[in-house]
N, C-alpha and C positions, 0 to 999 in steps of 0.2 A: 559524644551524642547528647545536648543537653536537657535535665529530666525534664517535664514536665510543672513538673510536682513543691520541687524545690529546686530548679533554676541550676543546680550541680552536676557539672560538665563533666563528669565521668560518670561512663557507663559500664557492667559489661552486658555479653552478648547470652543470654541462655539458651532459645531455640530460634533456626534458625529452616527455610522446607520457603520451595517455590511458592511465589501464590501469582494470580491472573495468568492460567497455564502458560505457566513457564516465564515470566514477562518480567517478573519482581521476586521480590528478595524479599517473605516478610518475617521478618526481629523482634524476638521474645528481649527484652533488656531489661535490667535488674539495676536500678542508681546504687550507686560504692556510698553514698552518703544518708539516703530514706531508707533504703533498701524497698523500695513502693518499685511497681514493675509496670511497665508500659512497654508496646507498641510500635514499632518506626516498616516503613516498605522501600524496599532501595529500587531504585529503576533506569534505565540504560539512560541515560541523557542520550536523546537524539536533536542531530544540526536541522534545521529548518533543513527542506528542500524547495528551491527556487524552478517553478514554471516562466518560461522565456513563449510568450504568446506570439505568432505571425507577424502582430501590428508592432514588437519588442516589445510589449508592456507585460511585467514582472509578477506575480502573484504565488502567496504559498500550497504547494503540490496537497487534491484532495483528495483521496481515495475513494469518496461518496461521488464524486465528479467522473470518476473514475469509471466507478459501477455502474453508473446511472446511461453515460454509455453507452457501457454495453451491453445494459439490462435494454436499454430501447432496440440496439441492433439482435437481441435475440427473444425480439417478441414473436407470442404464437410459433416458438422452437419447440423441440428436444435439449432443451441447457440449461439448468438445476441451478439457482442461486447459487446452492453450495462452492457448485463452479466457477459463477464470477469471482464471488465474492474468493476465491481460493487464485485465479490471475490476478486478479486485483494486487493479493496479496505478496504475488510471487514478484508483482512489478513492482512491489510498492520496499519488498526485500533488494529487489536486484539493484533501483536507484537508490536506497542509504546505503545497499554496500560501494557505490564508485565511489571514486570522489571527486566527483563531480557533484557541487551544491545548484549551481542552476545546469537545467535540463530541458531542453528548446523542446515540444509539444509532438512538432515530426518524433525524435525520438519514443516518446511516451506512446504515442503511434501507433506506430512500428513494432511496438510491444503487446498492443493488444492485438495486431492485427497479427501476430506471426502467434500465438499462441490461440485468438480462435480458427483459425484454419481449422487445424490439428480437433478441435473442438466441437466444429457445426460450419460450416461452408456456405449454408449461408447466408449465415451474424457475422464471417469473416467480407460478403459479397454488400451485406447493406452499412455497417463500420465503413469497410473501405471508399465505398462512394459517400456516403458522410467525410469522413475522414480526405480524401483526396479531390473531394469538390467537383467529381467527375460533370463535364459540362455540357456531355452528348453522350446518345450510343453508339458510337463508338468508341471511346474511352471506355464506357461501358463491357461493351464487349472484349476489346483487346485484352479487361482485366478475369475476364470467362477464360477466354484462348490459353490463357496463363496457368488458370487454377486446371482445365481441361488439360495441358500438353501435361502437366506434371502429374499426373495417376497415368 
């Protein structure tokens, strides 16, 4: 690591500890030339996820869009923001852990629906109605029948 004071390339690590809720490591270093100390942070380099939309266009994965969609589906329901953020974190971790770098919106939608179904069935139906583009009352009723038969 290059010293910010004298630009010497060698330093030693004096102290390491987790930072930012364990997502990075804070390291205190000492330059082997000038003996001044400085701090560095080490984070995992993430490969960007690309979302393939229904029309074939591609854009970078944005967790805030995922959260916004779930917030709309959970409006006026007993679902906390912490639960929504937890679901979004789970989905993002699962996507980052997969070997795929391009993910179809259909896959992400299915992941959201499977988790919302366990948290709140009304929010699930709301999300599904937008995600699956229910055309009429019959397709809506089919989805409700599936939920009732699972109980």
